[in-house]
N, CA, C and O of each residue as an XYZ file, in Angstrom:
392
protein
N       0.841     -1.174      0.000
C       0.000      0.000      0.000
C       0.892      1.245      0.000
O       1.860      1.323      0.755
N       0.560      2.196     -0.838
C       1.306      3.456     -0.894
C       0.709      4.449      0.099
O      -0.508      4.585      0.220
N       1.596      5.132      0.799
C       1.196      6.178      1.729
C       1.637      7.525      1.179
O       2.715      7.649      0.597
N       0.795      8.529      1.371
C       1.036      9.861      0.830
C       0.868     10.913      1.919
O       0.325     10.661      2.995
N       1.358     12.099      1.589
C       1.081     13.296      2.381
C       0.837     14.438      1.401
O       1.350     14.424      0.282
N       0.053     15.425      1.826
C      -0.214     16.573      0.968
C       1.013     17.468      0.958
O       1.631     17.701      1.997
N       1.356     17.959     -0.198
C       2.451     18.906     -0.345
C       2.061     20.206      0.370
O       1.032     20.804      0.055
N       2.878     20.639      1.325
C       2.572     21.834      2.114
C       2.491     23.105      1.281
O       1.928     24.101      1.735
N       3.034     23.092      0.089
C       2.987     24.275     -0.772
C       1.564     24.554     -1.258
O       1.244     25.685     -1.626
N       0.714     23.532     -1.261
C      -0.648     23.694     -1.758
C      -1.634     23.875     -0.615
O      -1.612     23.134      0.368
N      -2.497     24.870     -0.761
C      -3.592     25.082      0.182
C      -4.903     24.955     -0.568
O      -4.975     25.217     -1.769
N      -5.935     24.553      0.147
C      -7.269     24.411     -0.442
C      -8.059     25.679     -0.178
O      -7.977     26.269      0.899
N      -8.819     26.084     -1.173
C      -9.657     27.268     -1.043
C     -11.045     26.967     -1.611
O     -11.186     26.347     -2.665
N     -12.065     27.426     -0.878
C     -13.455     27.380     -1.335
C     -13.897     28.829     -1.449
O     -14.108     29.502     -0.440
N     -14.034     29.302     -2.663
C     -14.416     30.688     -2.900
C     -15.802     30.679     -3.536
O     -15.947     30.508     -4.746
N     -16.801     30.865     -2.707
C     -18.182     30.897     -3.184
C     -18.624     29.604     -3.850
O     -19.363     29.634     -4.834
N     -18.181     28.477     -3.326
C     -18.573     27.196     -3.899
C     -17.725     26.755     -5.080
O     -18.022     25.737     -5.706
N     -16.678     27.500     -5.395
C     -15.724     27.106     -6.424
C     -14.445     26.727     -5.689
O     -13.925     27.504     -4.888
N     -13.945     25.529     -5.968
C     -12.863     24.956     -5.184
C     -11.537     25.000     -5.941
O     -11.481     24.772     -7.149
N     -10.467     25.301     -5.190
C      -9.142     25.416     -5.775
C      -8.086     24.779     -4.876
O      -8.253     24.700     -3.659
N      -7.001     24.327     -5.495
C      -5.757     24.015     -4.802
C      -4.761     25.033     -5.341
O      -4.539     25.109     -6.549
N      -4.162     25.814     -4.450
C      -3.289     26.914     -4.850
C      -1.893     26.678     -4.285
O      -1.733     26.389     -3.099
N      -0.897     26.805     -5.135
C       0.497     26.697     -4.710
C       0.916     28.054     -4.157
O       1.186     28.987     -4.913
N       0.968     28.155     -2.827
C       1.269     29.450     -2.201
C       2.761     29.750     -2.142
O       3.151     30.867     -1.803
N       3.586     28.783     -2.463
C       5.032     29.004     -2.419
C       5.610     29.372     -3.785
O       6.792     29.696     -3.898
N       4.783     29.320     -4.806
C       5.221     29.661     -6.154
C       5.289     31.176     -6.286
O       4.325     31.870     -5.964
N       6.393     31.681     -6.745
C       6.570     33.128     -6.913
C       5.646     33.699     -7.985
O       5.221     34.852     -7.911
N       5.345     32.870     -8.981
C       4.469     33.314    -10.075
C       3.083     32.729     -9.843
O       2.691     31.767    -10.505
N       2.346     33.307     -8.906
C       1.062     32.763     -8.471
C       0.041     32.684     -9.603
O      -0.890     31.881     -9.535
N       0.198     33.482    -10.615
C      -0.781     33.470    -11.699
C      -0.470     32.430    -12.771
O      -1.181     32.338    -13.771
N       0.567     31.662    -12.572
C       0.883     30.559    -13.475
C      -0.266     29.558    -13.393
O      -0.532     29.017    -12.319
N      -0.941     29.306    -14.489
C      -2.143     28.457    -14.472
C      -1.864     27.048    -13.959
O      -2.787     26.361    -13.522
N      -0.632     26.613    -14.005
C      -0.307     25.275    -13.516
C      -0.299     25.232    -11.987
O      -0.332     24.146    -11.408
N      -0.258     26.364    -11.340
C      -0.157     26.413     -9.887
C      -1.470     26.787     -9.209
O      -1.529     26.841     -7.981
N      -2.515     27.046     -9.978
C      -3.857     27.252     -9.447
C      -4.735     26.221    -10.142
O      -5.027     26.334    -11.333
N      -5.149     25.219     -9.382
C      -5.908     24.126     -9.966
C      -7.353     24.154     -9.491
O      -7.624     24.156     -8.290
N      -8.266     24.175    -10.433
C      -9.689     24.123    -10.109
C     -10.049     22.681     -9.739
O      -9.595     21.735    -10.383
N     -10.862     22.527     -8.705
C     -11.258     21.205     -8.231
C     -12.779     21.078     -8.237
O     -13.494     22.061     -8.045
N     -13.262     19.864     -8.458
C     -14.688     19.654     -8.259
C     -14.932     19.370     -6.780
O     -13.984     19.245     -6.005
N     -16.184     19.271     -6.395
C     -16.517     19.107     -4.976
C     -15.932     17.821     -4.387
O     -15.459     17.831     -3.251
N     -15.956     16.737     -5.125
C     -15.434     15.465     -4.623
C     -13.916     15.542     -4.416
O     -13.403     15.047     -3.413
N     -13.204     16.157     -5.354
C     -11.754     16.317     -5.210
C     -11.438     17.170     -3.984
O     -10.517     16.866     -3.226
N     -12.205     18.234     -3.797
C     -12.008     19.097     -2.628
C     -12.265     18.318     -1.335
O     -11.520     18.449     -0.364
N     -13.322     17.512     -1.333
C     -13.650     16.700     -0.155
C     -12.525     15.719      0.154
O     -12.113     15.589      1.306
N     -12.028     15.030     -0.868
C     -10.943     14.070     -0.662
C      -9.669     14.750     -0.157
O      -9.008     14.238      0.746
N      -9.329     15.888     -0.731
C      -8.130     16.596     -0.276
C      -8.312     17.149      1.137
O      -7.349     17.219      1.900
N      -9.520     17.537      1.488
C      -9.796     17.976      2.855
C      -9.620     16.818      3.839
O      -9.048     16.992      4.914
N     -10.116     15.637      3.463
C      -9.922     14.446      4.296
C      -8.436     14.111      4.414
O      -7.957     13.738      5.485
N      -7.718     14.250      3.308
C      -6.271     13.978      3.311
C      -5.546     14.931      4.248
O      -4.642     14.519      4.974
N      -5.934     16.201      4.238
C      -5.316     17.183      5.140
C      -5.525     16.793      6.599
O      -4.612     16.903      7.417
N      -6.726     16.341      6.915
C      -7.031     15.953      8.293
C      -6.243     14.723      8.715
O      -5.830     14.611      9.870
N      -6.031     13.795      7.775
C      -5.327     12.558      8.103
C      -3.809     12.734      8.144
O      -3.111     11.903      8.726
N      -3.298     13.779      7.550
C      -1.852     14.063      7.467
C      -1.104     13.053      6.583
O      -0.509     13.442      5.578
N      -1.127     11.779      6.941
C      -0.550     10.705      6.128
C      -1.702      9.768      5.783
O      -2.453      9.345      6.663
N      -1.838      9.446      4.498
C      -3.036      8.729      4.056
C      -2.714      7.775      2.919
O      -1.654      7.849      2.298
N      -3.644      6.889      2.668
C      -3.579      5.961      1.537
C      -4.945      5.984      0.862
O      -5.881      6.608      1.362
N      -5.055      5.314     -0.257
C      -6.360      5.224     -0.913
C      -7.352      4.522      0.012
O      -8.540      4.846      0.015
N      -6.868      3.567      0.790
C      -7.733      2.827      1.720
C      -8.260      3.733      2.837
O      -9.454      3.714      3.134
N      -7.388      4.518      3.452
C      -7.835      5.368      4.559
C      -8.769      6.477      4.074
O      -9.717      6.839      4.771
N      -8.504      7.014      2.883
C      -9.410      8.024      2.336
C     -10.758      7.410      1.991
O     -11.804      7.999      2.262
N     -10.730      6.222      1.393
C     -11.983      5.539      1.070
C     -12.786      5.221      2.320
O     -14.006      5.381      2.338
N     -12.098      4.770      3.368
C     -12.778      4.463      4.624
C     -13.452      5.700      5.212
O     -14.506      5.594      5.840
N     -12.852      6.861      5.013
C     -13.437      8.108      5.512
C     -14.537      8.639      4.593
O     -15.482      9.277      5.057
N     -14.414      8.374      3.285
C     -15.355      8.931      2.313
C     -16.636      8.114      2.170
O     -17.724      8.685      2.097
N     -16.526      6.814      2.130
C     -17.691      5.958      1.842
C     -18.883      6.251      2.769
O     -20.010      6.316      2.277
N     -18.690      6.429      4.084
C     -19.851      6.734      4.930
C     -20.548      8.057      4.605
O     -21.699      8.263      4.990
N     -19.857      8.951      3.898
C     -20.439     10.241      3.531
C     -21.278     10.164      2.262
O     -22.004     11.104      1.940
N     -21.181      9.051      1.540
C     -21.849      8.901      0.245
C     -23.209      8.229      0.390
O     -23.555      7.722      1.456
N     -23.964      8.233     -0.686
C     -25.270      7.576     -0.706
C     -25.118      6.069     -0.504
O     -24.079      5.490     -0.820
N     -26.159      5.452      0.022
C     -26.113      4.019      0.316
C     -25.955      3.142     -0.922
O     -25.383      2.055     -0.838
N     -26.448      3.593     -2.055
C     -26.427      2.744     -3.256
C     -25.160      2.894     -4.094
O     -25.117      2.462     -5.245
N     -24.144      3.498     -3.523
C     -22.894      3.691     -4.262
C     -22.059      2.408     -4.222
O     -22.070      1.686     -3.225
N     -21.354      2.135     -5.286
C     -20.488      0.952     -5.368
C     -19.171      1.279     -4.664
O     -18.309      1.949     -5.234
N     -19.017      0.807     -3.427
C     -17.835      1.180     -2.646
C     -16.544      0.623     -3.237
O     -15.484      1.227     -3.071
N     -16.612     -0.510     -3.918
C     -15.415     -1.061     -4.558
C     -14.914     -0.092     -5.627
O     -13.713      0.149     -5.745
N     -15.835      0.454     -6.394
C     -15.458      1.411     -7.435
C     -14.917      2.702     -6.818
O     -14.014      3.326     -7.377
N     -15.464      3.102     -5.673
C     -14.984      4.310     -4.992
C     -13.494      4.176     -4.672
O     -12.716      5.099     -4.912
N     -13.105      3.021     -4.129
C     -11.694      2.809     -3.780
C     -10.804      2.812     -5.032
O      -9.695      3.346     -5.004
N     -11.284      2.224     -6.108
C     -10.512      2.225     -7.361
C     -10.354      3.647     -7.890
O      -9.273      4.039     -8.331
N     -11.436      4.413     -7.842
C     -11.387      5.802     -8.321
C     -10.435      6.642     -7.477
O      -9.724      7.495     -8.008
N     -10.417      6.409     -6.173
C      -9.515      7.155     -5.295
C      -8.063      6.843     -5.644
O      -7.225      7.745     -5.662
N      -7.761      5.585     -5.919
C      -6.387      5.228     -6.316
C      -5.951      6.007     -7.546
O      -4.849      6.554     -7.580
N      -6.813      6.061     -8.558
C      -6.492      6.806     -9.784
C      -6.351      8.301     -9.497
O      -5.465      8.968    -10.032
N      -7.228      8.807     -8.655
C      -7.182     10.220     -8.291
C      -5.875     10.560     -7.595
O      -5.273     11.594     -7.886
N      -5.430      9.714     -6.688
C      -4.177      9.960     -5.973
C      -2.976      9.953     -6.915
O      -2.046     10.743     -6.747
N      -2.995      9.073     -7.893
C      -1.910      9.059     -8.882
C      -1.873     10.369     -9.671
O      -0.800     10.897     -9.961
N      -3.051     10.887    -10.015
C      -3.126     12.157    -10.735
C      -2.627     13.306     -9.852
O      -1.888     14.172    -10.319
N      -3.027     13.313     -8.588
C      -2.557     14.360     -7.668
C      -1.054     14.297     -7.478
O      -0.388     15.328     -7.383
N      -0.524     13.089     -7.423
C       0.929     12.931     -7.282
C       1.647     13.479     -8.509
O       2.663     14.163     -8.388
N       1.117     13.178     -9.681
C       1.710     13.663    -10.926
C       1.707     15.192    -10.971
O       2.629     15.797    -11.518
N       0.675     15.819    -10.399
C       0.556     17.279    -10.403
C       1.325     17.932     -9.257
O       1.418     19.158     -9.190
N       1.878     17.117     -8.355
C       2.665     17.651     -7.256
C       1.869     18.086     -6.040
O       2.437     18.668     -5.116
N       0.571     17.822     -6.014
C      -0.259     18.223     -4.880
C      -0.048     17.304     -3.686
O      -0.126     17.738     -2.537
N       0.221     16.025     -3.967
C       0.572     15.089     -2.906
C       1.908     14.458     -3.249
O       2.346     14.490     -4.399
N       2.550     13.885     -2.245
C       3.828     13.228     -2.474
C       3.890     11.951     -1.643
O       3.197     11.814     -0.635
N       4.724     11.030     -2.079
C       4.896      9.776     -1.344
C       5.438     10.069      0.040
O       6.300     10.929      0.218
N       4.925      9.348      1.007
C       5.406      9.464      2.379
C       6.282      8.254      2.657
O       5.837      7.114      2.516
N       7.489      8.492      3.039
C       8.416      7.371      3.310
C       9.023      7.491      4.676
O       9.822      6.643      5.073
């Protein structure tokens, strides 16, 4: 199982229901690569990750599934979280915890 932590350079922002991850350590804050728009689910997952400090797809799924509707396919939720974490890692928002 891979363990991750959120990159401290990124902070989450909810501005009137529009969600962002912003790289606050980047000198060129207006660089579009350093301000990432998020959907509500991505924001929720990253918020859970912040609370957990060190997390895996399993721990995030365990925290997320109870918040979802009863008829959701929890197996698919865990698979989707794994893919999401790989994308966040590629973008530098999260990093491997060793």
